[in-house]
N, CA, C and O of each residue as an XYZ file, in Angstrom:
444
protein
N      90.666     50.337     98.323
C      89.753     49.868     99.341
C      89.871     48.349     99.419
O      89.932     47.658     98.402
N      89.900     47.857    100.635
C      90.051     46.419    100.867
C      88.877     45.889    101.678
O      88.369     46.554    102.581
N      88.457     44.670    101.333
C      87.409     44.005    102.092
C      88.014     43.449    103.368
O      88.981     42.688    103.326
N      87.444     43.828    104.500
C      87.972     43.386    105.785
C      87.116     42.272    106.390
O      87.617     41.459    107.166
N      85.810     42.232    106.034
C      84.926     41.209    106.604
C      83.763     40.965    105.661
O      83.401     41.825    104.858
N      83.183     39.775    105.771
C      81.995     39.396    104.998
C      80.952     38.849    105.958
O      81.271     38.105    106.886
N      79.697     39.227    105.722
C      78.592     38.791    106.563
C      77.457     38.309    105.674
O      77.384     38.668    104.499
N      76.572     37.496    106.239
C      75.445     36.988    105.463
C      74.287     37.974    105.403
O      73.513     37.952    104.447
N      74.153     38.835    106.398
C      73.042     39.787    106.419
C      73.584     41.208    106.496
O      74.638     41.435    107.090
N      72.876     42.166    105.905
C      73.295     43.564    105.987
C      73.306     44.106    107.410
O      74.097     44.991    107.736
N      72.437     43.581    108.248
C      72.384     44.057    109.626
C      73.690     43.784    110.357
O      74.209     44.651    111.060
N      74.221     42.574    110.187
C      75.483     42.225    110.834
C      76.626     43.078    110.294
O      77.507     43.496    111.045
N      76.606     43.331    108.993
C      77.655     44.157    108.392
C      77.595     45.587    108.920
O      78.634     46.190    109.192
N      76.407     46.126    109.066
C      76.286     47.491    109.582
C      76.685     47.572    111.054
O      77.241     48.583    111.483
N      76.414     46.539    111.825
C      76.861     46.530    113.219
C      78.383     46.579    113.297
O      78.942     47.306    114.118
N      79.047     45.812    112.451
C      80.513     45.840    112.446
C      81.024     47.177    111.925
O      82.018     47.697    112.433
N      80.362     47.738    110.925
C      80.750     49.058    110.414
C      80.658     50.103    111.523
O      81.543     50.949    111.655
N      79.594     50.048    112.318
C      79.451     50.976    113.434
C      80.507     50.725    114.510
O      80.980     51.667    115.146
N      80.874     49.473    114.717
C      81.944     49.145    115.660
C      83.261     49.767    115.205
O      83.997     50.336    116.011
N      83.554     49.655    113.904
C      84.765     50.291    113.382
C      84.671     51.807    113.485
O      85.661     52.470    113.791
N      83.498     52.355    113.232
C      83.311     53.797    113.340
C      83.520     54.299    114.756
O      83.980     55.425    114.949
N      83.191     53.487    115.745
C      83.426     53.896    117.130
C      84.911     53.948    117.461
O      85.313     54.592    118.430
N      85.733     53.264    116.649
C      87.191     53.309    116.804
C      87.824     54.226    115.760
O      89.022     54.141    115.492
N      87.011     55.100    115.176
C      87.453     56.124    114.218
C      88.075     55.541    112.953
O      89.049     56.080    112.428
N      87.512     54.448    112.472
C      87.903     53.871    111.186
C      86.696     53.978    110.270
O      85.616     53.477    110.584
N      86.889     54.636    109.135
C      85.792     54.801    108.189
C      85.619     53.510    107.384
O      86.555     53.033    106.743
N      84.433     52.968    107.429
C      84.145     51.708    106.736
C      82.878     51.869    105.911
O      82.035     52.718    106.201
N      82.757     51.045    104.883
C      81.615     51.076    103.977
C      81.062     49.666    103.822
O      81.793     48.684    103.948
N      79.769     49.577    103.549
C      79.107     48.289    103.348
C      78.756     48.159    101.873
O      78.062     49.011    101.318
N      79.233     47.095    101.240
C      78.966     46.839     99.827
C      78.069     45.610     99.681
O      78.064     44.729    100.541
N      77.321     45.561     98.597
C      76.467     44.435     98.183
C      75.276     44.210     99.109
O      74.671     43.138     99.076
N      74.927     45.192     99.931
C      73.796     44.995    100.830
C      72.475     44.973    100.078
O      71.580     44.203    100.429
N      72.337     45.800     99.053
C      71.071     45.856     98.335
C      70.866     44.621     97.462
O      69.733     44.184     97.262
N      71.946     44.062     96.947
C      71.836     42.823     96.177
C      71.351     41.694     97.068
O      70.491     40.908     96.668
N      71.896     41.609     98.271
C      71.497     40.549     99.197
C      70.061     40.771     99.676
O      69.320     39.806     99.860
N      69.662     42.022     99.878
C      68.289     42.288    100.300
C      67.297     41.988     99.188
O      66.198     41.500     99.451
N      67.675     42.276     97.950
C      66.762     42.058     96.825
C      66.650     40.578     96.478
O      65.548     40.042     96.363
N      67.780     39.931     96.315
C      67.805     38.509     95.955
C      68.650     37.806     97.011
O      69.841     37.573     96.809
N      68.024     37.470     98.140
C      68.755     36.928     99.284
C      69.389     35.581     98.999
O      70.327     35.185     99.691
N      68.898     34.866     97.993
C      69.474     33.558     97.668
C      70.887     33.676     97.098
O      71.641     32.704     97.099
N      71.245     34.867     96.613
C      72.573     35.066     96.029
C      73.617     35.459     97.062
O      74.763     35.725     96.701
N      73.253     35.502     98.327
C      74.184     35.964     99.361
C      75.466     35.143     99.378
O      76.558     35.712     99.390
N      75.357     33.839     99.378
C      76.552     32.992     99.395
C      77.273     33.016     98.054
O      78.497     32.893     98.012
N      76.543     33.172     96.970
C      77.159     33.162     95.646
C      78.053     34.385     95.424
O      79.109     34.274     94.802
N      77.637     35.546     95.928
C      78.444     36.754     95.719
C      79.398     37.013     96.872
O      80.135     37.999     96.856
N      79.395     36.152     97.857
C      80.308     36.309     98.975
C      79.730     37.080    100.127
O      80.479     37.512    101.004
N      78.449     37.271    100.164
C      77.802     37.953    101.271
C      77.924     39.463    101.186
O      78.279     40.017    100.146
N      77.626     40.115    102.292
C      77.714     41.560    102.396
C      79.115     41.894    102.892
O      79.568     41.365    103.907
N      79.803     42.787    102.158
C      81.202     43.075    102.474
C      81.327     44.378    103.256
O      80.607     45.342    102.994
N      82.244     44.395    104.213
C      82.638     45.618    104.904
C      84.017     45.988    104.371
O      84.959     45.199    104.450
N      84.125     47.199    103.826
C      85.327     47.636    103.127
C      85.917     48.842    103.847
O      85.186     49.728    104.289
N      87.259     48.872    103.964
C      87.963     49.996    104.583
C      89.051     50.484    103.630
O      89.372     49.809    102.651
N      89.615     51.656    103.916
C      90.719     52.205    103.125
C      91.985     51.388    103.355
O      92.112     50.694    104.364
N      92.921     51.476    102.409
C      94.160     50.691    102.476
C      94.943     50.954    103.759
O      95.470     50.020    104.364
N      95.023     52.195    104.171
C      95.841     52.516    105.352
C      95.202     52.048    106.660
O      95.879     51.977    107.686
N      93.899     51.727    106.635
C      93.204     51.280    107.848
C      93.115     49.761    107.981
O      92.532     49.266    108.946
N      93.675     49.018    107.042
C      93.531     47.565    107.039
C      94.150     46.903    108.276
O      93.489     46.059    108.882
N      95.378     47.236    108.684
C      95.929     46.555    109.877
C      95.108     46.819    111.143
O      94.853     45.897    111.918
N      94.701     48.050    111.350
C      93.904     48.366    112.541
C      92.533     47.710    112.464
O      92.031     47.210    113.470
N      91.924     47.706    111.285
C      90.599     47.097    111.123
C      90.665     45.591    111.338
O      89.734     45.004    111.888
N      91.752     44.960    110.910
C      91.903     43.517    111.134
C      92.008     43.216    112.626
O      91.456     42.223    113.100
N      92.704     44.056    113.354
C      92.807     43.883    114.805
C      91.450     44.054    115.465
O      91.077     43.277    116.344
N      90.713     45.076    115.040
C      89.385     45.304    115.610
C      88.399     44.210    115.208
O      87.456     43.918    115.944
N      88.618     43.607    114.043
C      87.764     42.494    113.626
C      87.936     41.311    114.578
O      86.950     40.683    114.963
N      89.166     41.003    114.958
C      89.406     39.928    115.921
C      88.778     40.253    117.273
O      88.176     39.395    117.919
N      88.930     41.512    117.685
C      88.323     41.935    118.954
C      86.802     41.845    118.894
O      86.153     41.454    119.864
N      86.246     42.211    117.746
C      84.791     42.162    117.564
C      84.282     40.737    117.724
O      83.277     40.511    118.399
N      84.960     39.779    117.113
C      84.534     38.389    117.200
C      84.716     37.821    118.594
O      83.893     37.032    119.059
N      85.788     38.217    119.262
C      86.060     37.650    120.582
C      85.183     38.252    121.669
O      84.719     37.531    122.552
N      84.951     39.545    121.622
C      84.214     40.185    122.717
C      82.730     40.333    122.432
O      81.898     39.906    123.232
N      82.396     40.925    121.316
C      80.994     41.252    121.044
C      80.189     40.009    120.697
O      79.156     39.751    121.316
N      80.641     39.243    119.728
C      79.845     38.108    119.265
C      79.875     36.922    120.218
O      78.920     36.146    120.256
N      80.940     36.763    120.984
C      80.980     35.645    121.923
C      80.123     35.908    123.157
O      79.849     34.984    123.922
N      79.698     37.147    123.362
C      78.888     37.462    124.537
C      77.406     37.171    124.332
O      76.636     37.206    125.291
N      76.995     36.887    123.110
C      75.590     36.579    122.859
C      75.249     35.213    123.438
O      76.027     34.266    123.322
N      74.093     35.122    124.056
C      73.629     33.851    124.602
C      72.699     33.212    123.580
O      71.635     33.748    123.268
N      73.102     32.091    123.079
C      72.295     31.391    122.088
C      71.321     30.458    122.799
O      71.687     29.772    123.754
N      70.094     30.439    122.331
C      69.123     29.531    122.912
C      69.330     28.142    122.331
O      69.639     28.017    121.146
N      69.171     27.114    123.118
C      69.360     25.760    122.595
C      68.247     25.416    121.604
O      67.123     25.898    121.749
N      68.542     24.602    120.617
C      67.516     24.231    119.646
C      66.430     23.380    120.286
O      66.664     22.684    121.274
N      65.250     23.450    119.709
C      64.126     22.671    120.221
C      64.297     21.234    119.753
O      64.411     20.969    118.557
N      64.314     20.316    120.702
C      64.516     18.904    120.372
C      63.201     18.137    120.294
O      63.194     16.967    119.914
N      62.102     18.770    120.643
C      60.817     18.092    120.653
C      60.041     18.380    119.373
O      58.811     18.433    119.406
N      60.723     18.567    118.253
C      60.031     18.936    117.023
C      59.041     17.878    116.542
O      58.022     18.265    115.970
N      59.258     16.564    116.729
C      58.228     15.626    116.273
C      56.910     15.812    117.029
O      55.833     15.738    116.437
N      57.002     16.051    118.335
C      55.802     16.266    119.127
C      55.103     17.553    118.711
O      53.878     17.588    118.594
N      55.867     18.596    118.490
C      55.284     19.869    118.062
C      54.643     19.722    116.689
O      53.571     20.277    116.450
N      55.270     18.996    115.795
C      54.703     18.775    114.462
C      53.385     18.022    114.541
O      52.417     18.405    113.884
N      53.332     16.971    115.326
C      52.106     16.184    115.458
C      50.999     17.014    116.087
O      49.859     16.980    115.626
N      51.328     17.764    117.142
C      50.313     18.608    117.786
C      49.812     19.702    116.857
O      48.618     19.999    116.840
N      50.702     20.299    116.090
C      50.255     21.345    115.173
C      49.379     20.779    114.061
O      48.442     21.438    113.611
N      49.681     19.559    113.617
C      48.827     18.944    112.606
C      47.459     18.600    113.179
O      46.439     18.783    112.514
N      47.435     18.106    114.408
C      46.155     17.771    115.033
C      45.321     19.022    115.304
O      44.126     19.055    115.011
N      45.950     20.032    115.855
C      45.217     21.264    116.157
C      44.871     22.009    114.882
O      43.793     22.592    114.773
N      45.782     21.992    113.915
C      45.531     22.690    112.650
C      44.432     22.040    111.836
O      43.772     22.718    111.049
N      44.217     20.736    112.004
C      43.198     20.041    111.218
C      41.811     20.163    111.836
O      40.823     19.872    111.163
N      41.707     20.577    113.072
C      40.412     20.672    113.747
C      39.398     21.543    112.997
O      38.274     21.087    112.786
N      39.728     22.741    112.594
C      38.711     23.545    111.893
C      38.227     22.899    110.603
O      37.059     23.045    110.242
N      39.104     22.190    109.907
C      38.682     21.554    108.671
C      37.745     20.376    108.940
O      36.836     20.111    108.153
N      37.964     19.683    110.035
C      37.093     18.559    110.364
C      35.719     19.060    110.781
O      34.702     18.501    110.370
N      35.684     20.100    111.587
C      34.423     20.593    112.119
C      33.668     21.431    111.091
O      32.472     21.223    110.885
N      34.347     22.369    110.448
C      33.664     23.321    109.579
C      33.812     23.023    108.095
O      33.121     23.642    107.286
N      34.676     22.110    107.709
C      34.929     21.887    106.313
C      34.034     20.873    105.651
O      34.081     20.727    104.430
N      33.220     20.166    106.405
C      32.386     19.130    105.820
C      31.043     19.694    105.384
O      30.479     20.580    106.026
N      30.561     19.170    104.304
C      29.235     19.539    103.831
C      28.354     18.293    103.906
O      28.848     17.175    103.758
N      27.080     18.477    104.130
C      26.222     17.290    104.190
C      26.166     16.582    102.839
O      26.230     17.213    101.784
N      26.043     15.250    102.899
C      25.976     14.484    101.669
C      24.638     14.675    100.977
O      24.582     14.708     99.748
N      23.571     14.800    101.728
C      22.236     14.993    101.151
C      21.763     16.377    101.540
O      21.723     16.729    102.718
N      21.407     17.151    100.539
C      20.902     18.493    100.823
C      19.429     18.432    101.132
O      18.662     17.782    100.423
N      19.042     19.095    102.168
C      17.608     19.169    102.521
C      17.144     20.597    102.349
O      17.851     21.540    102.708
N      15.956     20.753    101.799
C      15.404     22.084    101.592
C      14.338     22.395    102.600
O      13.761     23.482    102.573
């Protein structure tokens, strides 16, 4: 069995496994439970691996290139938010309101 692809999340690995399965190549996902249990080790162990049989390696490599060119390039990525300082300041101001209004206790207790 040979590793044909590595992914950071089990979901991505299973999507590629299903893509290979649609082309009648039997593939397996390894190390998914390790990454789910201790996600910080994903890069240390090489991520989640998609493994195929020896005789399917050339075809799987071809489908891997097709997968990256057609499937993954078709996703529309949203641009990153560039107004993060404004959002941070507003969230701090709005987030502090309940503490200012409800968090204070009177200095002198009256009975």
